[in-house]
Structures are given as C-alpha cells and as structure tokens.
C-alpha positions, 0 to 999 in steps of 0.5 A: 553365734559368729565372729566377724573380726573385720578390720576397722579403719584406724579412726574407728569413725563412720562417715555420715550417711545421707546427712548422718552425723560423723559424731566426733564430739566427745560425750559423757553418756551413750544411750544404746538401748533403743530396742527397749525404748527410743527417745521421743522424736522432735516431730512427735513432741511437736505433734503432741504439744499441738494435740494438747489443745484439742480437748474435745471428745472425738465422739462428741458432735460439737465443734470441739469434738469434731476437731478432735475427730478430724485429728484422730482420723488424720493420724489414722490415715497417716499410719495406714499409708505408712504401714500399707493398710486401709485407714479402717484397718488401723486399730489404736491401742495402748502399746505393743503388748495390748496389740499382741493380746488383742491380735492373738486372743481376738483372732483365737476367740473368733476362729474358735467361735466359728469352728470349735475344733480350731484350738491350735496356736502356732508360734516360735520359741523365740517370741517376746513374752507379750506373745509367749505369755498370751499363748500360755494363758490361752493354753491354761485358761482356754484349752488351747494347744500351743505349738512352738516352732524351733529356731536355728542358731541365728534365732530364725524360724524356718518356713519348713517348720511352719509348713510341717506344723500346718500340715500336722495340725490341719483344720485344728489350727486357729492362728499363727503368730511369729515376730517380724524381727527378734527383739533381743538378737535382731534376726529377721524372719521371712514373714512373706513366706510365713504368710504365704503358707498360712494363707494357703492353709486358710489360717490368719497370721499375726506378726509382732512387728514392734522391733521392725517398724522404723528399721525395715519396710513393714506393710500389712498388704505387702506382707500378706499378714492378717495383723501387725502389732506396732509400738510407738516408743520403739521408733521415737513415739510416746510410751503407751501408744500402739496399733494393731493393723488388722485386715478387714478380711478377718474377724476379731473378738474385742478384749474390752467393751464399752463405747464401741471405739476402734471398730468396736475392738478397743472401747475407751476414749481415744488418747489423741495426744499419744496417737498424734505422737505415734503418727508423727514419729512413724512419719519421721521414721519411715520418711527416708527409711533406706537412708536411715537404715543404712546409717544405723547399719554403718554405726552398728558395723563400727561397733561390731568391728570395734568389739572384736578388735578389743575383745577377740573372744567376744561372740556375736549372737544372732544372724551375721550383719547384713539383710538378715539382721536389724540394722540397729542391733548387736548382741554379744556374749562375753565369755567369763562375764556375768551379763548383769555385772557387765551391764552395771559396770557399763552403766557406771561408765555412762553406757546404757545397754541391756542384757536382753528384753527390758520386760525381763530385766532384773530376772537372774536367768539366761535369755530364753531367746539365746537358749532356744538358739542353742547357746549354752547357759553360761554363754547366754548369761554373759550376753549384752544387747546394744541397740541403736536408733534414730539419734544414735551417733558415732560418738556414742559408739566410740564411748561404748568402745572406750568403756568396754575393755575395763568393764569386761576386765572387772566383770571377769575378775569379779566372776573369778573371785566368786567362782567355786574352786 
C-alpha cells in the first residue's frame, strides 16, 4: 500500500489525450467498474448486428455455411494478429473462466499423460478464482500437488520465487499458471521473465491475460507463454465470448467432446455473433493502444490525486501508479469504513465501483488478494476498486470525487455506531 498525495491542478481536470474527452459535462452517474465488465463498444455492436444475418452453420458445406465459415475464420485471423499468434493458435471459448479451465486442466492432463510423475501445478496466491478454484479441483479430484507462490506488498509475484519452486519440484512440474495483471489491484507481473524460467525448465506457462488485454501490449509469441486466456467483456466485447490463445508446440486435452470444433478442443457450434463481437472489440481496443492507455492513466492519476486530497488517510493498494500497474486501476482502502457499506452509499450517489472481484461480490469476507499482500483484515475489508475503461471520462471521475467524502463520512459513522464498546 502506498500514499501518493501529489498536488492536483485547481480544476481537477485532465486534458484530452490523443483526442480523449475533457469530460466537462456534468453526469448523473459514473461507471467505474470496467474490470468487472466493460460496456459494449460500438464496433462490437455493429459487427454483432451484421453477424446475426449469417445464420448458416460454419461446419456446413452449402453457401450459407461457407459464408459463416469465412466470417469465423476472418475473426480468428484478426484475433491472432492482435495477440501475436497464428490463426491456428486461437481457440474460441465462452469466456475467461472457460479459457482458464481449458488451459490449466488441458495442459495438466496432457502433461500428466505424457509423464505420470508430473503432478505439480505452480501458481500464485493472488490469482483470480477461475485459476485458484481450478487448481484446487485438480488437487482434490486429480491428485495434483498445488504450489502457490507468495506475492509482495504490491501483489507482484517474484521471478525468484518461481525459479526456486521450479528447482525444488524439478521434473514433477506439469505447468505454471500466473496472471498477467491482477484483477483487483492492477499490479502487472513480469510475464516474459516467468516464461523464460518456465521454458528453460521445459514447463508450459499459462497466463490469465483477461485484465491486461486492451490496456497493455499482450502477445503469445512475444511473451513466450504457452497459453493466454482472454475474455471479451473486459475490453468492450460481449459477455460469453473468450479465447484461449494456445501455442501449437503444446498438447492440450479437451474439456468437452463432440463435433471436433476448435482444433478438437472445444466442440460445439461456434457462436459467430459473439466471436465477431470479440474480434471487433479487440481491433478497437488495440488499434491505438499507447494513446488509449495514456488517456486512462491520466484519468486514473486524477482520481488517485483527488482521493488523497479529499481523504488524506486513504491507502492505495497495489503497485504505485506507473508502468507496474494497469492504467485503468485504482484500489483504495478507507480506514474506518466497511467496503460493502461504502459501495452501497456510492451506488446510491450514482457511482458504480467494486469491493474487489465481481465473482466474489456479496461474500462478506476480505479480499484474498489483499490478504495475500499482507494487508490487515480490517484494512482489506475497507477496500474499494475503481476501474476505468474505453469510454470513461473526466466527468465520471469528478462525480466520484464529489460523492466520496459524504459516503465515507456516513460509512464511518455507521461503523462507529455498531462497533463494540
């Protein structure tokens, strides 16, 4: 955790970057939960609307089927180009969770089949539950030995810790799975270093890249990873669409079987509408990535500085703002508050944010990510995540900053009223 009370300009305004909006128009609501799900981009809406007219089955040989097949393969080629892969390395799925399941279970089963002694899965303590729960299932149902690497106070996994684990477990290691960027605190991991270590040990590296795509340069070949998981709705595509970008150098066992679609790894008639939406959103998200990321970072920094001015005892969880953090992420702890209460008060004021991973929303427990970082229970329970995306504006940041002081005062008063004497 860190405090960064740098001075804001008097206006609290962030100028447009590369054509971004100054956001001077007053709003009644602010959506600052893009890490949970981002609104559909217009490009995705157009692509999906057009795809609704392609009613043929892409596996059929007639004209309508061939048209659907062309549209499917065009989307595959586009996704491959954007993610530094071959078209044959793109396996379309139903989302990030399915991609994580296919990548981890599929690689584990393939490696275990090739060498029964390979039963160790190395991951980190701060992974998304789509990774943690999969590895737990492998341990309980498949006899896997799961090794969870610690993270530092920023949520970063150390390459030294991975190197030590690889050396300790040697030939028993089936795979490594570490996220590109953390979904709660936005800390970016050194994926290329992980890949270098894993490849030197002859072990495939699976990377959950769901939060990184659209905010950071992400590529299969450039990273050295064996597999990347992608979720469309994190960068302005549709919910229910994803991909596992999988190197042809690695075997994977399928989760579901049937017609042999997607290299035989994901049988089932392709959801062409969702896939075209994913491809269009990815095109838009990566078209001018440097500019878009700079715009997000400007907005995020304005939010961070504003919070520290208004709430001097606020704590920024995760890496300092800069290259080690996603440009759209700001996760704070507000001592003396309950995160859930603060979340509801801000929601009533028109500000949408999160207490952490949306997949664990509603569970009255501290974030496992913050606890893994060494954050105290009461401080972890006082956390909120603000996450910006492709259509975020300065006006939304301003609205959040206007609403925050009153919400914090009321949340602290409510907690004091029920605190034991």
